[in-house]
Backbone bond lengths (Angstrom), bond angles and torsions (degrees), N, CA, C in turn:
res aa  C-N    CA-C-N  psi(-1)  N-CA   C-N-CA  omega(-1)  CA-C   N-CA-C  phi
1 M - - - 1.475 - - 1.585 109.53 -
2 Q 1.334 112.00 129.00 1.490 118.68 -178.85 1.432 109.86 -80.39
3 T 1.443 109.58 141.45 1.498 116.67 176.27 1.530 109.53 -95.00
4 Q 1.270 116.84 137.06 1.482 123.65 175.78 1.449 111.97 -85.36
5 R 1.425 113.60 133.03 1.449 118.87 177.35 1.482 113.56 -72.14
6 P 1.162 119.54 132.95 1.530 123.06 -179.52 1.524 112.55 -61.92
7 R 1.340 115.75 133.29 1.463 114.55 -178.69 1.527 110.82 -82.55
8 R 1.373 110.72 149.01 1.421 117.28 -178.20 1.527 107.29 -79.29
9 R 1.337 109.11 140.53 1.502 112.59 -179.21 1.495 109.00 -85.72
10 Q 1.402 113.14 138.82 1.443 120.52 177.32 1.399 113.91 -81.81
11 A 1.325 116.95 139.27 1.390 119.01 -176.92 1.537 108.80 -72.67
12 P 1.251 116.71 145.27 1.559 118.94 -178.89 1.543 110.87 -62.25
13 G 1.280 117.85 143.53 1.526 123.33 178.30 1.440 113.82 80.16
14 R 1.266 121.64 5.43 1.446 124.90 -176.79 1.493 113.01 -117.06
15 S 1.334 115.72 129.73 1.379 120.45 -173.98 1.528 108.16 -76.28
16 R 1.299 112.49 143.95 1.501 121.37 -174.65 1.604 109.10 -74.01
17 R 1.332 116.49 -36.99 1.462 123.02 -172.43 1.527 104.26 -74.39
18 R 1.339 117.31 136.83 1.516 119.65 177.69 1.561 105.64 -100.59
19 V 1.372 108.56 128.84 1.523 116.29 178.47 1.523 109.66 -94.02
20 R 1.303 114.44 126.73 1.399 122.65 -177.44 1.578 108.73 -97.87
21 G 1.297 120.01 145.80 1.393 127.25 174.62 1.511 112.60 -83.15
22 P 1.381 120.07 -179.23 1.437 121.54 -178.91 1.564 107.94 -64.19
23 R 1.308 108.79 140.21 1.540 116.03 177.73 1.450 114.29 -66.66
24 Q 1.318 114.70 127.89 1.465 120.18 -179.61 1.520 109.86 -93.42
25 T 1.337 111.88 142.86 1.472 115.67 175.79 1.582 108.78 -81.31
26 R 1.283 111.95 175.15 1.471 121.28 178.26 1.592 113.46 -64.57
27 G 1.297 112.23 -39.45 1.402 117.11 175.09 1.498 116.49 -66.22
28 Q 1.344 114.02 -38.45 1.499 118.14 172.93 1.488 114.79 -67.33
29 R 1.328 114.23 -33.23 1.471 115.85 177.67 1.492 112.01 -72.09
30 Q 1.429 118.92 -29.39 1.453 119.78 179.16 1.514 112.79 -91.89
31 G 1.303 117.87 4.89 1.520 119.67 178.40 1.576 114.64 87.00
32 W 1.282 118.04 15.85 1.423 120.69 -179.87 1.578 111.55 -69.61
33 S 1.315 111.53 -30.06 1.519 114.69 -172.72 1.510 110.17 -69.83
34 Q 1.355 118.26 -14.56 1.455 118.84 179.17 1.540 111.79 -81.12
35 R 1.312 116.57 -11.14 1.550 117.76 176.53 1.523 112.04 -79.13
36 P 1.325 116.44 138.90 1.478 119.91 -179.20 1.587 108.85 -61.54
37 G 1.251 115.85 135.76 1.436 124.00 171.78 1.512 114.90 -72.37
38 P 1.304 119.57 167.98 1.491 122.57 177.82 1.538 110.26 -65.00
39 A 1.394 112.49 143.82 1.481 117.33 -178.06 1.451 108.36 -73.87
40 R 1.361 116.81 143.50 1.429 120.22 178.99 1.488 113.45 -70.58
41 R 1.231 117.06 136.36 1.569 122.06 176.47 1.475 111.55 -75.25
42 P 1.344 115.83 135.40 1.536 117.10 174.32 1.492 112.55 -60.58
43 W 1.264 113.80 160.54 1.499 121.09 -176.80 1.524 106.63 -71.70
44 Q 1.306 114.59 132.70 1.446 122.16 175.68 1.491 110.01 -124.15
45 P 1.358 116.28 145.80 1.451 119.06 178.61 1.470 112.47 -66.25
46 P 1.231 120.02 154.62 1.535 121.78 177.84 1.459 112.54 -59.56
47 R 1.368 116.46 139.39 1.484 121.31 -179.00 1.486 107.98 -74.99
48 P 1.471 113.61 143.06 1.465 118.65 179.63 1.465 107.36 -67.98
49 P 1.341 113.78 164.91 1.473 118.83 176.34 1.551 113.73 -61.77
50 R 1.305 112.25 162.34 1.500 115.72 -175.40 1.528 111.39 -66.01
51 A 1.269 120.81 -35.36 1.383 121.05 176.01 1.496 115.90 -61.67
52 A 1.366 114.80 -37.20 1.543 118.31 177.22 1.514 106.67 -69.94
53 R 1.289 119.41 -38.76 1.495 120.05 -177.85 1.450 110.15 -67.33
54 T 1.309 117.74 -36.86 1.537 121.80 177.59 1.510 110.01 -65.58
55 R 1.328 120.20 -41.31 1.455 121.70 177.78 1.520 111.92 -63.65
56 T 1.233 114.64 -43.59 1.500 120.19 176.53 1.487 112.17 -60.63
57 A 1.350 118.90 -45.33 1.453 120.27 175.01 1.403 116.22 -58.70
58 L 1.410 115.87 -43.08 1.477 121.25 178.65 1.530 113.83 -65.59
59 A 1.436 114.73 -35.21 1.461 116.22 178.40 1.561 109.13 -70.09
60 R 1.286 119.01 -36.53 1.488 118.60 176.22 1.495 111.49 -65.89
61 L 1.283 117.17 -39.42 1.523 121.22 178.70 1.499 109.49 -63.20
62 R 1.308 116.00 -39.12 1.508 115.07 -178.18 1.560 109.24 -72.30
63 A 1.305 118.95 -29.77 1.438 121.66 177.59 1.491 111.09 -68.18
64 L 1.318 118.08 -31.95 1.465 121.89 -178.85 1.545 109.61 -82.24
65 T 1.326 118.35 -33.56 1.511 122.21 -174.77 1.547 110.84 -73.63
66 P 1.308 119.99 127.57 1.465 119.82 179.18 1.539 109.66 -63.10
67 P 1.325 115.43 152.37 1.434 123.51 -177.76 1.594 110.24 -62.32
68 R 1.277 118.95 147.90 1.488 121.59 179.77 1.498 107.31 -72.71
69 P 1.256 120.53 141.12 1.448 123.89 -179.91 1.596 110.74 -70.76
70 T 1.356 110.61 140.44 1.362 115.21 179.84 1.537 112.05 -79.53
71 T 1.399 114.93 173.64 1.418 115.46 177.92 1.570 113.13 -64.21
72 K 1.257 115.48 -34.44 1.442 115.45 177.05 1.568 115.39 -69.66
73 R 1.352 117.69 -36.20 1.376 119.95 171.52 1.526 116.33 -64.52
74 T 1.301 113.32 -37.10 1.420 120.10 175.47 1.570 113.66 -61.36
75 L 1.370 110.30 -46.28 1.452 115.94 178.03 1.555 112.57 -64.93
76 D 1.345 118.55 -38.29 1.344 121.35 173.04 1.513 117.38 -61.28
77 L 1.350 112.32 -40.54 1.465 115.30 -179.52 1.546 114.39 -72.56
78 L 1.315 116.40 -39.21 1.453 120.75 178.67 1.579 113.61 -73.15
79 L 1.312 117.34 -50.60 1.469 119.00 176.52 1.450 113.20 -67.99
80 G 1.353 117.97 -42.22 1.437 119.78 -179.56 1.553 110.38 -63.36
81 S 1.347 119.19 -42.73 1.440 117.09 178.95 1.546 111.71 -66.65
82 A 1.355 119.42 -35.50 1.399 121.70 177.77 1.532 113.44 -66.14
83 L 1.321 115.77 -42.42 1.491 117.91 179.65 1.505 108.15 -72.87
84 L 1.195 120.84 -31.55 1.530 119.90 177.83 1.455 112.05 -64.79
85 L 1.419 117.17 -37.40 1.449 120.85 179.26 1.577 110.69 -67.96
86 L 1.357 111.98 -35.64 1.479 115.04 -176.28 1.493 113.56 -75.67
87 V 1.324 116.74 -33.50 1.514 118.81 -176.58 1.540 110.86 -99.00
88 A 1.319 117.44 5.95 1.435 118.07 -175.71 1.529 111.97 -65.50
89 P 1.429 120.06 -35.44 1.442 116.22 178.14 1.495 111.45 -72.08
90 A 1.276 123.36 -31.40 1.457 125.31 -176.60 1.587 104.15 -75.55
91 L 1.240 124.63 -33.56 1.429 127.26 178.62 1.458 108.18 -70.81
92 A 1.318 121.30 -38.35 1.422 125.39 -176.92 1.567 107.22 -68.43
93 A 1.328 114.83 -44.64 1.571 121.01 -178.48 1.514 107.92 -64.54
94 A 1.449 117.49 -40.41 1.399 118.26 179.87 1.484 112.01 -69.37
95 A 1.294 121.95 -35.53 1.485 127.28 178.29 1.561 105.56 -65.67
96 L 1.292 115.32 -43.16 1.532 116.03 -174.88 1.557 106.31 -67.22
97 G 1.282 116.02 -43.75 1.421 118.58 -179.65 1.594 113.80 -59.34
98 L 1.254 112.96 -38.64 1.546 118.54 179.36 1.532 108.49 -74.63
99 A 1.256 116.81 -29.26 1.544 117.99 178.54 1.492 107.40 -72.42
100 V 1.365 118.95 -39.22 1.402 118.06 -177.36 1.538 114.04 -66.87
101 R 1.419 114.36 -36.60 1.461 117.80 178.33 1.455 114.99 -72.02
102 R 1.407 117.44 -16.74 1.423 122.84 178.02 1.529 112.88 52.50
103 R 1.264 114.00 55.48 1.457 121.41 174.17 1.529 111.75 -70.56
104 P 1.324 117.64 146.65 1.421 121.87 179.22 1.580 108.94 -63.70
105 G 1.291 113.75 134.16 1.483 117.64 178.45 1.463 114.18 106.10
106 G 1.392 117.45 -16.83 1.434 120.98 179.67 1.539 111.52 94.29
107 V 1.352 112.02 -170.01 1.455 117.12 -175.36 1.574 111.28 -83.44
108 L 1.395 113.50 -34.44 1.428 118.63 -172.00 1.502 107.19 -105.48
109 D 1.314 114.52 149.82 1.442 120.25 174.04 1.641 106.18 -107.90
110 R 1.303 113.44 124.75 1.461 122.01 -172.30 1.532 106.00 -110.26
111 S 1.334 114.15 129.04 1.442 116.03 175.52 1.575 109.45 -148.92
112 L 1.341 118.87 145.28 1.342 125.42 -177.88 1.563 112.49 -80.11
113 R 1.306 115.67 126.17 1.471 123.04 -175.06 1.541 105.14 -131.34
114 T 1.362 110.54 156.11 1.492 121.56 176.16 1.537 110.63 -92.87
115 G 1.315 114.98 123.80 1.474 121.49 179.37 1.492 116.60 -95.75
116 P 1.301 122.58 -157.11 1.391 121.06 -176.86 1.580 106.20 -80.54
117 A 1.361 109.96 149.04 1.443 119.70 -172.20 1.489 119.35 63.73
118 G 1.432 111.36 17.25 1.447 117.43 178.76 1.508 113.80 80.41
119 R 1.288 122.11 5.82 1.430 126.70 178.77 1.514 113.26 -74.32
120 P 1.293 120.89 121.08 1.491 120.92 -178.81 1.556 111.02 -75.03
121 F 1.325 118.22 151.61 1.452 124.80 172.54 1.450 108.17 -150.56
122 V 1.387 111.97 160.69 1.517 118.23 -177.68 1.513 106.57 -94.13
123 L 1.309 116.55 119.55 1.435 127.71 179.62 1.573 107.47 -86.45
124 R 1.323 116.94 120.08 1.495 121.13 177.37 1.482 110.00 -114.72
125 S 1.339 115.36 135.20 1.458 125.18 -179.59 1.468 107.70 -148.29
126 L 1.377 113.34 154.59 1.480 119.80 178.77 1.628 109.05 -68.65
127 R 1.286 116.33 150.79 1.499 118.91 176.44 1.511 110.43 -85.82
128 T 1.305 122.86 60.30 1.311 126.60 -179.52 1.515 110.68 -151.28
129 R 1.427 118.62 147.51 1.503 121.96 177.75 1.488 113.31 -112.08
130 R 1.366 116.53 6.23 1.460 119.21 -179.51 1.519 111.77 -75.30
131 L 1.330 112.35 133.50 1.512 119.09 174.50 1.554 110.93 57.76
132 R 1.352 117.46 23.15 1.426 121.90 -176.49 1.561 114.14 53.09
133 L 1.332 116.67 35.18 1.452 122.29 -178.93 1.542 108.09 -71.05
134 D 1.353 120.01 -27.18 1.402 119.48 179.31 1.601 111.56 -66.63
135 V 1.393 115.29 -28.89 1.418 117.47 176.47 1.523 111.00 -80.51
136 L 1.301 117.08 -44.10 1.463 122.04 179.22 1.508 113.33 -63.96
137 S 1.337 118.46 -24.80 1.523 120.09 176.52 1.538 111.85 -70.75
138 R 1.361 116.88 -6.96 1.460 117.56 -178.98 1.545 108.25 -96.64
139 L 1.326 120.17 12.03 1.471 123.69 176.69 1.509 112.44 -60.52
140 P 1.377 120.28 -38.95 1.466 115.35 175.41 1.507 118.00 -59.48
141 H 1.315 119.25 -22.85 1.356 123.44 172.55 1.595 110.82 -68.72
142 V 1.297 114.98 -34.98 1.466 118.09 176.64 1.465 112.39 -70.05
143 V 1.354 118.43 -39.57 1.438 121.26 178.74 1.565 112.72 -66.19
144 R 1.377 112.90 -35.36 1.471 118.08 179.72 1.599 110.86 -78.16
145 G 1.257 117.30 -14.51 1.505 120.33 175.15 1.549 108.60 95.16
146 E 1.257 120.69 9.22 1.514 120.76 175.92 1.596 111.92 -81.07
147 L 1.280 114.93 -30.81 1.536 121.68 172.37 1.440 109.28 -123.17
148 S 1.336 114.70 165.12 1.453 128.47 172.05 1.499 109.69 -115.99
149 L 1.342 114.95 152.51 1.403 120.48 171.98 1.566 114.61 -53.30
150 V 1.210 115.40 -43.91 1.434 123.02 -179.23 1.590 110.51 -125.14
151 G 1.246 115.97 132.39 1.433 119.59 -174.60 1.546 112.02 172.59
152 P 1.281 114.48 172.47 1.459 118.68 172.50 1.514 115.13 -62.91
153 E 1.263 121.39 157.44 1.491 123.47 -176.10 1.481 108.92 -67.78
154 P 1.361 120.19 136.62 1.411 121.94 176.90 1.496 112.89 -67.20
155 L 1.319 116.91 127.48 1.439 124.84 -175.16 1.524 113.08 -103.46
156 A 1.282 117.46 155.46 1.425 120.87 171.91 1.553 110.96 -74.36
157 P 1.273 120.85 157.23 1.465 123.72 -175.90 1.554 109.69 -62.24
158 D 1.313 120.85 -27.99 1.463 123.71 -173.15 1.543 106.79 -100.94
159 D 1.350 121.47 11.86 1.427 120.27 -179.42 1.517 108.48 -75.72
160 E 1.394 114.06 137.81 1.472 119.28 -179.99 1.503 109.92 -65.89
161 R 1.274 118.56 -34.23 1.525 115.94 -176.55 1.465 113.03 -64.73
162 G 1.375 120.33 -25.10 1.417 122.11 -179.20 1.511 112.13 -90.80
163 T 1.281 119.70 -16.64 1.478 120.84 177.17 1.573 116.59 -99.67
164 A 1.389 115.12 1.20 1.401 121.11 175.87 1.483 111.26 -60.01
165 A 1.299 117.50 147.05 1.479 116.21 179.06 1.535 118.64 -67.39
166 G 1.351 114.14 -33.10 1.392 116.59 175.64 1.488 119.28 -74.41
167 A 1.340 114.77 -28.91 1.550 119.37 -179.91 1.445 112.20 -98.82
168 R 1.382 122.14 -2.17 1.412 120.51 -176.97 1.517 113.60 -66.28
169 D 1.379 116.78 -38.07 1.397 118.78 -171.78 1.596 111.58 -76.86
170 W 1.312 118.68 -48.32 1.447 120.96 179.43 1.530 109.62 -67.08
171 R 1.299 121.63 -31.48 1.411 121.44 -177.95 1.625 109.09 -74.40
172 R 1.223 115.97 -26.28 1.554 116.14 176.38 1.523 107.45 -77.86
173 E 1.277 120.85 -28.22 1.445 121.94 178.52 1.517 116.26 -76.84
174 L 1.325 116.46 -29.01 1.517 122.43 -177.64 1.473 111.33 -94.60
175 K 1.217 114.92 147.17 1.523 119.82 164.94 1.493 109.60 -84.21
176 P 1.392 113.97 140.26 1.526 114.46 173.62 1.511 110.88 -65.72
177 G 1.266 117.38 153.17 1.437 123.64 -169.29 1.587 112.56 -110.86
178 L 1.260 112.73 157.05 1.477 120.67 171.58 1.535 110.73 -67.95
179 T 1.312 115.73 -38.76 1.410 125.01 171.35 1.501 107.07 -140.46
180 G 1.301 114.50 170.94 1.513 120.54 177.74 1.435 115.62 -166.68
181 L 1.321 117.11 179.84 1.462 121.14 -176.90 1.538 110.75 -60.44
182 A 1.294 117.00 -37.76 1.485 119.12 -179.30 1.539 110.26 -71.24
183 Q 1.286 117.94 -33.04 1.459 120.44 179.72 1.533 111.25 -71.79
184 V 1.303 119.07 -36.37 1.510 118.48 -176.57 1.493 111.41 -80.88
185 R 1.368 115.79 -21.55 1.531 121.55 -178.60 1.536 106.32 -103.10
186 R 1.358 120.70 17.95 1.446 116.70 179.86 1.429 117.21 -66.72
187 R 1.286 120.83 -25.42 1.504 122.98 -178.18 1.474 111.96 -84.13
188 S 1.315 115.02 -5.66 1.517 115.38 177.10 1.494 113.97 -75.67
189 T 1.310 116.85 144.82 1.470 122.33 -175.89 1.535 109.49 -102.48
190 M 1.349 117.91 7.29 1.429 116.78 -175.24 1.564 109.72 -76.70
191 P 1.410 116.87 145.01 1.456 117.25 -172.69 1.560 111.08 -69.52
192 W 1.327 119.41 -22.34 1.407 119.93 178.39 1.557 113.66 -85.05
193 D 1.256 115.97 0.17 1.466 123.57 178.75 1.524 113.40 -98.78
194 E 1.374 116.85 30.28 1.427 121.57 174.76 1.573 110.22 -73.13
195 A 1.347 114.00 148.45 1.443 117.96 -172.81 1.533 112.67 -57.92
196 D 1.367 117.97 -45.84 1.436 120.86 -177.70 1.525 109.79 -62.55
197 L 1.393 119.95 -42.47 1.410 120.20 -178.10 1.632 112.04 -67.63
198 L 1.251 112.60 -35.00 1.445 117.29 -177.74 1.566 109.25 -71.16
199 D 1.389 114.78 -38.58 1.504 114.92 176.37 1.481 112.47 -69.25
200 Q 1.308 117.04 -35.43 1.477 117.27 174.63 1.513 114.38 -67.03
201 H 1.373 114.03 -34.47 1.435 116.77 176.04 1.616 111.08 -66.91
202 Y 1.263 114.19 -36.36 1.454 116.09 179.95 1.591 109.09 -70.16
203 A 1.350 116.72 -36.50 1.462 120.64 176.60 1.557 112.29 -58.89
204 E 1.316 113.55 -36.47 1.470 118.79 -173.04 1.535 109.23 -86.39
205 H 1.311 121.07 -24.48 1.448 122.76 -176.33 1.518 112.52 -121.84
206 R 1.324 116.65 25.27 1.500 115.97 -174.74 1.512 111.94 -71.03
207 G 1.315 112.53 149.47 1.467 118.87 -178.48 1.557 107.96 178.17
208 T 1.320 115.22 173.74 1.447 121.05 -173.71 1.556 109.31 -68.30
209 V 1.340 119.01 -35.52 1.445 123.25 179.37 1.608 111.59 -63.28
210 L 1.335 109.53 -45.66 1.581 116.34 179.91 1.538 104.42 -68.23
211 D 1.239 125.32 -40.08 1.451 124.94 -179.22 1.498 110.85 -60.55
212 L 1.327 119.55 -48.48 1.453 125.83 176.67 1.548 111.91 -57.95
213 A 1.360 112.75 -40.39 1.512 115.31 -179.63 1.539 112.51 -69.37
214 V 1.289 114.41 -37.56 1.494 116.37 176.93 1.503 109.73 -68.79
215 L 1.267 121.69 -42.39 1.498 123.46 174.02 1.459 113.63 -55.86
216 A 1.276 114.88 -43.69 1.513 119.09 -174.91 1.607 104.72 -69.67
217 E 1.327 117.53 -39.29 1.482 115.79 179.88 1.466 110.22 -69.55
218 A 1.487 117.98 -37.42 1.408 117.14 179.52 1.537 114.45 -63.33
219 V 1.297 116.34 -31.08 1.503 120.10 178.91 1.477 109.34 -81.77
220 H 1.356 122.93 -39.40 1.399 126.42 -177.74 1.512 116.73 -66.39
221 S 1.367 113.51 -38.56 1.516 115.23 -177.43 1.452 114.01 -65.34
222 P 1.369 121.92 -46.38 1.521 121.10 174.58 1.433 113.68 -61.43
223 L 1.332 120.99 -40.63 1.425 121.87 178.56 1.468 112.74 -67.30
224 R 1.359 120.90 -33.52 1.444 123.50 178.76 1.518 108.56 -70.20
225 R 1.329 116.02 -42.95 1.522 115.16 178.96 1.519 109.81 -67.53
226 A 1.278 122.00 -37.83 1.430 124.82 176.91 1.519 113.04 -58.26
227 L 1.347 110.37 -53.80 1.493 118.23 -179.66 1.551 111.73 -62.73
228 G 1.330 114.41 -33.18 1.510 118.94 -179.30 1.515 107.39 -68.18
229 G 1.338 117.98 -39.80 1.456 119.58 175.52 1.445 117.03 -59.42
230 L 1.395 113.46 -45.54 1.430 120.43 177.11 1.583 112.20 -60.74
231 V 1.304 116.83 -39.65 1.446 118.69 -178.43 1.564 108.62 -69.44
232 R 1.273 113.95 -42.64 1.540 113.07 178.40 1.502 112.25 -63.06
233 R 1.298 117.05 -34.38 1.471 116.60 175.28 1.492 116.66 -65.09
234 G 1.370 114.42 -31.77 1.470 118.86 -177.74 1.542 113.19 -89.69
235 Q 1.281 117.69 -3.90 1.416 118.89 178.38 1.602 112.91 -75.80
236 A 1.343 116.67 150.13 1.414 120.41 -179.32 1.502 108.53 -76.49
237 C 1.252 121.14 136.53 1.510 124.93 -179.82 1.462 107.21 -103.26
238 L 1.352 118.33 138.04 1.404 122.10 178.07 1.546 109.77 -74.31
239 S 1.286 121.04 138.59 1.481 123.97 -177.01 1.507 110.27 -110.94
240 D 1.325 116.21 152.51 1.487 119.31 -176.58 1.568 106.37 -94.83
241 T 1.256 118.34 0.22 1.432 121.63 -176.71 1.519 111.31 -71.24
242 D 1.292 122.41 134.14 1.485 127.92 177.99 1.621 110.99 -75.28
243 H 1.339 115.76 102.61 1.409 117.22 178.46 1.496 115.31 -96.37
244 R 1.333 117.25 17.50 1.510 118.31 179.14 1.521 106.83 -76.08
245 L 1.363 107.55 153.87 1.524 116.13 178.36 1.520 107.65 -74.69
246 P 1.292 116.95 163.18 1.568 121.30 176.45 1.482 106.52 -66.41
247 N 1.364 119.70 146.58 1.470 126.80 175.02 1.510 110.72 66.78
248 Y 1.462 116.74 23.09 1.488 120.47 -178.37 1.500 107.71 -74.94
249 S 1.336 116.81 136.51 1.462 119.79 178.67 1.544 107.12 -136.92
250 V 1.321 113.91 144.01 1.534 117.36 178.49 1.523 107.61 -68.03
251 A 1.247 120.80 -32.76 1.503 122.10 -176.75 1.450 110.47 -59.60
252 E 1.354 117.41 -31.81 1.533 116.85 -176.75 1.550 107.58 -70.35
């Protein structure tokens, strides 16, 4: 026979039903709720699609990347550097000779010229005309990009040919040259071989083929004149002296 457990008596004035509070989580029981939560992020606009972000990144990369050198700039850099290495000993000897003579003004002649896009620069050249060393001494300007091997003549900022309305645009687009179409045709007396017309003709028809033709003519003309002088010196000259023997007669 089972024995019944005696019931506990309820205190007077006290409800028998037990009221429970809000249920606590494990984190609240261990005190995690007292830790500060993560800060709310400020509102941000929605991100653009991946394709748009890629195009924007490529555009920024192109802006930071320097422009690719053109064929003319590559030709100037390669030929200009090679010529500068070849004539460097002659330029050094000429500069030393000018320094020993102590001419007034120094070894170099400095003049202000207008470069591409109208930017002025100081053109330096040796104070000599022998063997065209004054022109060859400007090769460092070609390597630096201030001059080109072939182009119009570098003008002073106050030159009227550079400030004319018709020539202002194409002269701003072109680099001045070490030599040019007007320089190689300077000895011509034809009316259409004026310097301004030849420079404008070069600006309208410029290209690699025309540059190579002008360079070939610029090298060929001095060599032809130099060789012509040597040939004339070696030729036999007729003399007015009578070399006939005494008592010479045609009848004999």
